[in-house]
N, C-alpha and C positions, 0 to 999 in steps of 0.2 A: 445355556439357559436362554429361554425366550424372553422377549421384552415384557410379555404379559406376566410371566413369573417374576421377573426382576422388579416390576412396579407394584407387586402386592404390598399393601401398606404395612402389614405386620412385620415386614423385614426392615423397615427404615423409618416409618412415620412415628413421631413422638409429639404428643400434645403440648409438651412444655419446651420444645426445642426451637421455638421461633416461628415466624410466619409460615403458613402452609405452602404458599407459592415458592418461597425460598427453599424449603425442604424438597419440594418436587423438582425444582430447577436443579438442585444439587444431585438428586437421584438420577435425573436424565443426563447430567454431565458425567456421572459415574458410568452410566450405561454406554456412553460414547467413548470415554477414556479406556474402559475395560474391553471394548470390542463387541459388547452385546448389540450395540448399534454402530456398525462400521461406517466408514466414509461412503457417501452417496446412498445410504440406505434410507428408507422412508420411515417416519415416525407414525404411530397409530394416530388416527384422527382425534381431535380434542374430546369429542363425545365419548370415544372408546377409552381414552385415558381417564376421563372423569368416572366412568363406570368401574374401571379396574381399581382405581385408588380411592373411590368413595369420596372424591373431592368435587367441588362445584366447577361448572364450566368456566366461571369467572376466574377462579383460582388457577385452573389449568391454562387458560388463555394468558394470564399474567406471567406465568412461568415460561411459557413458550415465547412471549414477546421479549423477555429478557434474553433468552437464548438467541433470538434473531438479532437483537441490538448488539450483542457482543460478538456476533459473527460465527457462532457455533453451528447454527442451523439456518437454512434458507427456506422461504416459502415460495413455491412455484404456483402461479395462477392456474387453478383448475386441476392441480396434481397433488397438492398437499405439502407437507413439511419434510425436508431432507437434511441429513447430516452433511455439512460442508466438508469438502476435501481441500484442506488448506495446503499451500505449497510448503516445501521444505524450507526451513529458515536459512537465511543467508547471512554470513558475517562479513561486514565490509570494514576494512581498516580506515581509520581517520588520519593515519600518518602517511598515506600514499595518495598522490593525485592521479586517479585513474578514471576511465569512463565506465559507464554501465556495461557496454559491450565487452570491454576488457575484463571487468569483474566476473561476468557470467562465463566468458570463454575459459577463464582459469578454472572454473568449476565444471567444465565440460557441458555447459548448457547452451543450446542454440537460442539466439535472440531474434526477435522480430519487432517491428514498429508499426503502429497504426497512426498515420499522420492526421492531426487535428487542425494544424495550421502550419504553413511554410511559405515564406515570401519576404518581400521588402515592404516596410511600413513606416508611417510617421511615428517617431518615438514618443513615449509618454514622458511626462516631466521627470519621473524617477529615472528612466533610462537616460535622458539627457544629462542629468546630474551624475549618476553613477558611472556611466560610460564616457563621460567628458565629451559629449557631442555638441556640435554647433546647433543652435536652435532650428536652422533650416535643413539639418542633415536627416538622412533616413537610417533605418536600423534593420538588420537582418534578424528575423524572428522565426523560431521553429518550436512547435508544440506537438508532442506525440505521446501516445500510450506505449510504454515499454513492456515487452513480454519476454519471459524466459521459461523454457521448458513448456511452452504452450499455456503458461499461466500469466495473467496480468499482474505486473509487479509495481509499476510506478508511472506517474504522470510527470513529464519533464518539459518545462518551458524555458527556452534559452533566448537571450537577446544579445547580439554582437554588432559592433561597428562594421560598416561595409569595408573599412580598411583591413579588417581581420577576416571577414567572410563576405566577399563580394557577391556571391551567388548561393543562397541557401539551398537551392535545388541540387547542389553538388553533394549535400549530406544525404546519403542513402542508408548508411548503417551507423557507424561511430562518428560522432561529431569531432572527437579528438583526433581520430585517424585522418579526417579531412583537413583539420587545422594543421596537423603534422605535415601533410603533403604540401600545404600552402606555405609552410615555414612559420606558422603562428601557433605552435603547440604551447599551451600554458605550462609554466614551471612551478607555480605556487598558487595557493588559493586560501581564502578565508571562508569558512562555512559556519552557518548558524542553524541549529537544529531545534525545532519546537514540536511539542506534542499537540495533536489536534484531534477533533472528531470529524470524520469525513462528511462533507455536504452531499446532498442527493446526487448531483451530477458526477462528482468525484467518485462516490460509492458505486454508482451504476457502471462507470467506465472500468473501475477496478474489480467489479463483480463481487462486492461485499455489501453488507447491509448499511443503510444510512445510519450515521452516528458511530460507526466502527472506529476504533482507535487507529490513527495514522501518524506519520511523521512528515513535517514540512521542513524542507532543507533549502536554504538560500546559499548559493555559492557565488563568490566574486573571485575570478581567477585573473592572473597577471602573466604577462610575457616576461622574458628575461630582462628586457630593457625597462621594465616597470610599468608599461602601458596596461590598462585594463583590457582584457581580452573578451570577457564573457560575464554576463549576469544570468545565472540559472536558478529558477525556482522550481523545485520538484516536490511531489507528494508521493510518499512510499506507503505501501501497506504495512500496518503495524504488526501483522501476524507473519510477515515474511522476512523482516530485516532486523538484525542486531548490528549496531555500529560499535566497533571496538577500538579503543585507543590504549597504547602502552604509555604508562606514566613512570617517570624516574624522579628520584629524590634530587633536588637541586643542591649544589655545593655552596 
C-alpha cells in the first residue's frame, strides 16, 4: 500500500476521536511501524499530506513536530522529512562492572570514539571532593562520543586522579583496559541513573532531535583498596539502551 492510500482519511479519521493532529500523528506512526514508511524513507511534504487528509497545514505541521521531538522522524535542511533508522536496542546489566567497549564487543559490535576533550586539567570543586584530591592537584579528564556499529550511542565524560591515570592520552579505546594495564582496574561502583531530555548540543552529537528522551548515568568506581578511581558522567540515547538488573528476595 502506498502512503497516499494509507493516509486517506476515510480509513482512520474520526471526528470524535480526539485532536486531529494526534490522530494524524498516530496514523503516521502506524505507517512507520507497519513498513509503509520504512527506515530512511521520505515522508510526503506537509502540503501534500494536507491535501491527502483534508487537514490544515497547521494540523499537519503540529503532528510532524511531535514526531520530530520523539525522534521518530528527522528533518533535513533542503531535503524534507525522513523516517529515522534507530539502532538496535542494547541491554546492559547493572550487576556487572564493565566498560562500554567490553559491552559492545560481547555483542559483536565494533566501537569507535570521537574525542571531544582529553588531557590534564585543574579540577572542579566537585572533582576535588568526590575524588579526594588536594586543592592544588590536577585531574585527568576524557570526554568522548561513543559509537557502536557506526551509530552514536553515548557521551562519556570521565575524571580520574593522576595517581590512577597519569597520562590520559594513553586511553585510545577502552578506559578500563588502560586502567587494567596500569594495575588500577576498578572492582566496584555506585551508579545513579536519571531520565532526561537531551539538550541541543547533546542531541546533535547523538544524532537525535532536541528534547529526545535520554539517560544520564553517574558512576563512581573504586579500587580494591577502597580508593576512588573514577567519576564518570555519561549520557545515553534513550532509544538505544535498556538497563537490566536481577532482583532477589532478601531472607
